C-alpha positions as CSV (number, residue, x, y, z in Angstrom):
1,X,36.6,-6.7,36.8
2,X,38.1,-4.7,39.6
3,X,36.3,-1.6,41.0
4,X,37.6,1.6,39.5
5,X,37.3,5.4,39.4
6,X,37.4,7.0,36.0
7,X,37.0,10.8,36.1
8,X,38.2,12.3,32.8
9,X,37.7,16.0,33.4
10,X,40.5,17.4,31.2
11,X,39.2,19.8,28.5
12,X,41.1,18.4,25.5
13,X,41.3,20.8,22.5
14,X,42.7,18.6,19.8
15,X,43.7,19.6,16.2
16,X,45.2,22.2,14.1
17,X,45.3,25.8,15.5
18,X,43.7,24.9,18.8
19,X,46.3,26.9,20.7
20,X,44.1,29.9,19.9
21,X,41.9,28.7,22.7
22,X,44.6,29.3,25.3
23,X,43.3,32.6,26.6
24,X,39.9,31.1,27.0
25,X,41.3,28.1,28.9
26,X,43.4,30.1,31.3
27,X,41.0,33.0,32.0
28,X,38.9,31.2,34.7
29,X,42.0,30.8,36.9
30,X,43.4,34.3,37.0
31,X,45.9,36.5,35.2
32,X,49.2,35.5,36.7
33,X,50.7,32.6,34.7
34,X,53.9,30.6,35.2
35,X,54.9,29.4,31.7
36,X,57.1,26.2,32.1
37,X,59.0,24.9,29.1
38,X,62.1,23.0,28.1
39,X,64.9,23.7,25.7
40,X,64.8,25.7,22.6
41,X,62.4,23.7,20.4
42,X,59.4,25.9,21.1
43,X,61.4,29.0,20.1
44,X,62.5,27.3,16.9
45,X,59.0,26.2,15.8
46,X,57.4,29.6,16.7
47,X,55.2,28.2,19.5
48,X,56.9,30.4,22.1
49,X,56.1,33.6,20.3
50,X,52.6,32.4,19.5
51,X,51.9,31.7,23.2
52,X,53.3,35.0,24.3
53,X,51.2,36.8,21.7
54,X,48.0,35.0,22.8
55,X,48.7,35.8,26.4
56,X,49.4,39.6,25.9
57,X,46.6,40.4,28.4
58,X,48.1,38.0,31.1
59,X,51.0,38.6,33.4
60,X,53.4,35.8,32.3
61,X,56.4,34.6,34.3
62,X,58.7,32.0,32.8
63,X,60.6,28.9,33.8
64,X,62.6,27.6,30.9
65,X,65.2,24.9,30.5
66,X,63.3,22.0,32.1
67,X,65.3,18.9,31.4
68,X,64.2,15.7,29.5
69,X,64.3,13.8,32.8
70,X,63.0,16.7,34.9
71,X,65.2,17.5,37.9
72,X,64.0,18.5,41.3
73,X,66.2,21.6,41.0
74,X,64.0,22.9,38.2
75,X,60.9,22.2,40.2
76,X,62.3,24.1,43.2
77,X,63.0,27.1,40.9
78,X,59.4,27.0,39.7
79,X,58.0,26.7,43.2
80,X,60.0,29.8,44.3
81,X,58.6,31.8,41.4
82,X,55.0,30.7,42.2
83,X,55.3,31.6,45.8
84,X,57.0,35.0,45.3
85,X,54.7,36.1,42.5
86,X,51.5,34.6,43.8
87,X,50.9,32.7,40.5
88,X,47.3,31.7,39.7
89,X,47.8,29.0,37.1
90,X,50.7,26.9,35.7
91,X,51.0,26.6,31.9
92,X,53.2,23.8,30.7
93,X,54.3,24.1,27.0
94,X,56.2,21.0,26.0
95,X,56.4,17.3,26.4
96,X,55.9,15.0,29.4
97,X,58.9,16.2,31.2
98,X,57.8,19.8,31.2
99,X,54.3,18.8,32.2
100,X,55.6,16.6,35.0
101,X,57.7,19.4,36.4
102,X,54.7,21.8,36.2
103,X,52.6,19.4,38.2
104,X,55.0,19.2,41.1
105,X,55.6,22.9,40.9
106,X,51.8,23.4,41.2
107,X,51.7,21.2,44.2
108,X,54.9,22.5,45.8
109,X,53.5,26.1,45.8
110,X,51.2,25.3,48.7
111,X,53.7,23.0,50.5
112,X,55.9,24.5,53.3
113,X,58.7,22.0,53.0
114,X,61.0,20.9,50.1
115,X,59.2,19.9,46.9
116,X,61.1,16.6,46.8
117,X,59.0,15.5,49.8
118,X,56.0,15.4,47.4
119,X,57.8,13.1,45.1
120,X,59.0,10.8,47.8
121,X,55.6,10.7,49.5
122,X,52.6,11.5,47.5
123,X,50.4,11.6,50.6
124,X,52.0,15.0,51.4
125,X,50.4,16.6,48.3
126,X,47.7,18.9,49.3
127,X,46.3,21.9,47.4
128,X,47.5,22.2,43.8
129,X,47.5,25.2,41.4
130,X,45.4,24.7,38.2
131,X,47.5,23.2,35.4
132,X,47.0,23.8,31.6
133,X,49.2,22.3,29.0
134,X,50.2,22.7,25.4
135,X,51.6,19.4,24.2
136,X,54.6,19.1,21.9
137,X,55.5,15.4,22.2
138,X,53.5,12.2,22.0
139,X,54.9,10.0,24.7
140,X,53.9,10.2,28.4
141,X,50.2,11.0,28.5
142,X,50.9,13.6,31.1
143,X,48.4,15.9,29.4
144,X,45.5,13.9,30.8
145,X,46.8,12.0,33.9
146,X,47.6,12.4,37.5
147,X,51.2,11.2,37.3
148,X,54.6,13.0,37.5
149,X,58.1,11.5,37.5
150,X,61.0,13.6,38.8
151,X,64.7,13.0,39.2
152,X,67.0,13.8,42.0
153,X,70.5,13.4,40.7
154,X,72.1,14.0,44.1
155,X,70.3,10.9,45.4
156,X,70.4,8.9,42.2
157,X,66.6,8.6,42.4
158,X,64.0,8.9,39.8
159,X,60.6,8.5,41.4
160,X,57.0,8.8,40.4
161,X,54.3,10.6,42.4
162,X,50.7,11.2,41.7
163,X,47.6,13.2,42.8
164,X,44.2,13.4,41.2
165,X,44.6,17.2,41.4
166,X,47.7,16.9,39.1
167,X,45.4,16.1,36.2
168,X,45.5,19.1,33.9
169,X,42.3,21.2,33.7
170,X,42.8,21.6,30.0
171,X,45.3,20.5,27.3
172,X,45.9,21.8,23.8
173,X,47.0,18.9,21.5
174,X,47.9,20.1,18.0
175,X,49.7,17.3,16.0
176,X,51.4,19.9,13.9
177,X,53.7,20.7,16.8
178,X,55.2,17.2,16.4
179,X,56.4,17.9,12.8
180,X,59.8,19.2,13.9
181,X,60.6,16.5,16.4
182,X,63.9,14.7,15.7
183,X,63.3,11.1,14.6
184,X,64.9,9.7,17.8
185,X,62.3,11.5,19.9
186,X,59.4,10.3,17.7
187,X,60.7,6.7,18.1
188,X,61.5,7.0,21.8
189,X,58.1,8.6,22.4
190,X,56.3,5.7,20.6
191,X,58.3,3.2,22.7
192,X,57.1,5.1,25.8
193,X,53.4,5.0,24.6
194,X,53.7,1.2,23.9
195,X,55.3,0.6,27.3
196,X,52.5,2.4,29.1
197,X,50.1,0.1,27.3
198,X,52.1,-3.1,28.0
199,X,52.2,-2.3,31.8
200,X,48.4,-2.2,31.9
201,X,47.8,-5.0,29.4
202,X,50.0,-7.6,31.0
203,X,48.3,-7.9,34.4
204,X,46.8,-10.7,36.3
205,X,43.1,-9.7,35.8
206,X,41.7,-11.6,32.8
207,X,38.2,-10.2,33.0
208,X,38.7,-6.7,31.6
209,X,38.0,-7.6,28.0
210,X,37.1,-4.1,26.9
211,X,40.2,-2.6,28.4
212,X,42.4,-5.2,26.7
213,X,40.8,-4.7,23.3
214,X,41.4,-0.9,23.7
215,X,45.0,-1.6,24.5
216,X,45.5,-3.8,21.4
217,X,44.0,-1.2,19.1
218,X,46.4,1.5,20.5
219,X,49.4,-0.8,20.1
220,X,48.4,-1.5,16.5
221,X,48.1,2.3,15.9
222,X,51.6,2.8,17.2
223,X,53.0,0.0,15.0
224,X,51.2,1.4,12.0
225,X,52.0,5.1,12.4
226,X,55.4,5.4,13.9
227,X,57.2,4.2,10.8
228,X,55.1,6.6,8.7
229,X,55.9,9.6,11.0
230,X,59.6,8.7,10.9
231,X,59.6,8.6,7.0
232,X,57.1,11.5,6.6
233,X,57.5,13.9,9.6
234,X,54.7,16.2,8.4
235,X,52.2,13.4,7.8
236,X,49.2,14.8,9.8
237,X,47.4,11.4,9.9
238,X,50.4,9.7,11.5
239,X,51.1,12.5,13.9
240,X,47.5,12.9,15.0
241,X,47.0,9.2,15.7
242,X,50.3,8.9,17.6
243,X,49.3,12.0,19.7
244,X,45.9,10.7,20.5
245,X,47.3,7.2,21.3
246,X,49.7,8.8,23.8
247,X,46.8,10.5,25.6
248,X,44.6,7.4,25.6
249,X,47.4,5.1,26.7
250,X,47.8,6.7,30.1
251,X,44.6,8.6,31.1
252,X,43.5,5.6,33.2
253,X,41.1,4.2,30.5
254,X,43.2,1.1,29.9
255,X,43.5,0.3,33.6
256,X,39.8,0.3,34.2
257,X,38.8,-3.0,35.8
258,X,42.5,-4.0,36.1
259,X,45.3,-3.3,38.5
260,X,48.7,-4.2,39.7
261,X,52.2,-2.9,39.9
262,X,54.3,-2.0,36.8
263,X,57.6,-3.6,36.0
264,X,59.6,-2.1,33.1
265,X,59.1,1.5,34.1
266,X,60.5,1.0,37.6
267,X,63.5,-0.8,36.1
268,X,64.1,2.0,33.6
269,X,63.7,4.7,36.2
270,X,66.9,3.4,37.8
271,X,68.7,3.5,34.5
272,X,67.7,7.1,34.1
273,X,68.5,7.9,37.7
274,X,72.1,6.7,37.4
275,X,72.7,7.5,33.7
276,X,70.2,10.2,32.7
277,X,69.3,8.3,29.5
278,X,66.2,8.9,27.3
279,X,63.3,7.3,29.0
280,X,61.7,5.7,25.9
281,X,65.1,4.3,24.8
282,X,65.6,2.6,28.1
283,X,62.1,1.1,28.0
284,X,62.6,-0.2,24.5
285,X,65.8,-2.0,25.6
286,X,64.3,-3.4,28.8
287,X,60.8,-4.5,27.5
288,X,61.7,-7.5,25.2
289,X,64.2,-8.8,27.8
290,X,61.5,-8.6,30.5
291,X,59.0,-10.4,28.2
292,X,61.4,-13.2,27.6
293,X,62.4,-13.5,31.2
294,X,58.8,-13.9,32.4
295,X,57.5,-16.2,29.6
296,X,56.3,-19.3,31.3
297,X,53.3,-21.7,31.4
298,X,51.5,-19.0,33.5
299,X,52.1,-16.2,31.0
300,X,52.3,-17.9,27.6
301,X,48.6,-17.6,26.9
302,X,48.6,-13.8,27.4
303,X,51.7,-13.4,25.2
304,X,50.0,-15.6,22.5
305,X,46.9,-13.4,22.7
306,X,49.1,-10.4,22.2
307,X,50.8,-12.0,19.3
308,X,47.6,-13.0,17.5
309,X,45.6,-9.8,18.2
310,X,48.4,-7.2,17.7
311,X,50.9,-8.8,15.3
312,X,48.5,-11.1,13.5
313,X,50.7,-14.1,14.2
314,X,49.0,-17.3,13.1
315,X,51.4,-19.8,14.7
316,X,49.3,-22.5,16.4
317,X,51.9,-23.6,19.0
318,X,51.4,-21.1,21.8
319,X,55.1,-20.9,22.7
320,X,56.1,-20.3,19.1
321,X,53.4,-17.6,18.9
322,X,54.5,-15.9,22.1
323,X,58.2,-15.9,21.1
324,X,57.4,-14.6,17.7
325,X,55.4,-11.7,19.3
326,X,58.4,-10.8,21.5
327,X,60.7,-11.0,18.6
328,X,58.4,-8.7,16.6
329,X,58.3,-6.2,19.4
330,X,62.1,-6.1,19.6
331,X,62.5,-5.8,15.8
332,X,60.0,-3.0,15.7
333,X,62.0,-0.9,18.1
334,X,65.1,-1.7,16.2
335,X,63.6,-0.8,12.9
336,X,62.6,2.6,14.4
337,X,66.2,3.3,15.0
338,X,66.3,2.8,18.8
339,X,69.5,1.3,20.3
340,X,68.7,-2.1,21.6
341,X,71.4,-2.8,24.1
342,X,72.7,-0.9,27.1
343,X,76.2,-1.2,25.7
344,X,75.2,0.9,22.7
345,X,74.3,3.8,25.0
346,X,77.4,3.6,27.1
347,X,76.1,1.6,30.1
348,X,78.2,-1.3,31.5
349,X,77.5,-3.7,34.3
350,X,79.2,-1.7,37.1
351,X,75.9,-0.4,38.6
352,X,73.6,-3.3,37.8
353,X,73.5,-4.6,41.3
354,X,72.8,-1.2,42.7
355,X,70.0,-0.5,40.2
356,X,68.4,-3.9,40.9
357,X,68.5,-3.2,44.6
358,X,66.9,0.3,44.2
359,X,64.3,-1.0,41.8
360,X,63.0,-3.4,44.4
361,X,63.5,-0.9,47.3
362,X,61.4,1.8,45.8
363,X,58.7,-0.3,44.0
364,X,56.4,-3.1,45.0
365,X,57.4,-5.6,42.3
366,X,55.8,-8.4,44.2
367,X,52.4,-7.1,43.0
368,X,53.5,-7.0,39.4
369,X,52.2,-9.3,36.6
370,X,55.0,-11.6,37.5
371,X,56.6,-11.0,40.9
372,X,60.3,-10.1,40.8
373,X,63.1,-10.0,43.3
374,X,66.5,-8.3,43.1
375,X,68.0,-11.3,41.4
376,X,65.4,-11.2,38.7
377,X,65.8,-7.5,38.0
378,X,69.6,-8.1,37.9
379,X,69.2,-10.9,35.4
380,X,66.9,-8.7,33.1
381,X,69.4,-5.9,33.2
382,X,72.3,-8.2,32.3
383,X,70.3,-9.5,29.4
384,X,70.0,-5.9,28.2
385,X,73.8,-5.6,27.9
């Protein structure tokens, strides 16, 4: 196993009614709070009013309207508020996009230049305001990790950045806040969770047995509970397991002892950068095509392991087992109601060469599970049409 650092310091308050802990969680950091949130969902489900009621003793400033693929323009607005009002703590109420924006806002507050610099070059991230979150979507794991992904539509770039200080100090995770999610967000969120797991599971290191068994159990949870949540939106068991799977999928636990660059996320980031599509949908489309493209004598054993341990495929021939596992993955996404081609979501081949170039330009795909060049990314994207 590779050496690793695992410092899981986030205070997770999981379960029904845990938002009541919010004043306790914020109090150590000060009274001036920047509340960051997205569209109108938290107003519709009553969470906005509940948070404002709980924070009556705090001085709350607001940044609403953060986009599903958070834009650097929103981050800049948040940084301006933090600097002007001398904010003590950033509170993100929403899904991963809201939390990602809050992270870069928290870092940008102490940075003299443009906040985009912190996205383009994470080494420039210095001091960061404390971050607390109230999670409303099971998808990104941002509530317990160091990562943030921000889009710059002027540059057609969607880039990830990271800092250990971006890890939230505390996160409220109440599965009941998932009840009102549209089915498409539940499905896309689950695809995102599964992709996070795949990116860590399919790596060259073969000695991290414990991490791989954790990964398989989380994949099985997603496969079991997403269809239930889609059919029964207020099924607490399904929502709670999906929410906890989201957190565990990307809080560094699965990467312990492993390592290597990711593949499907960098490819999808270019789709989002050029077309602003739903992240989880793009991942669901790309993933099975990537799997088929890299299936070879070098990877077939891992795909067979995946098929047997996750999908319970008993096929003895390893290539038949591997292909059955890939087919099952694609069919699962399709059964969840996710579009499975780029054509279905209005994307043609006009920018495929550009997206392939940018994927390789901004990411080290040579260090991925299977090293890819521009021609490989282009072939995968064309297979997605």
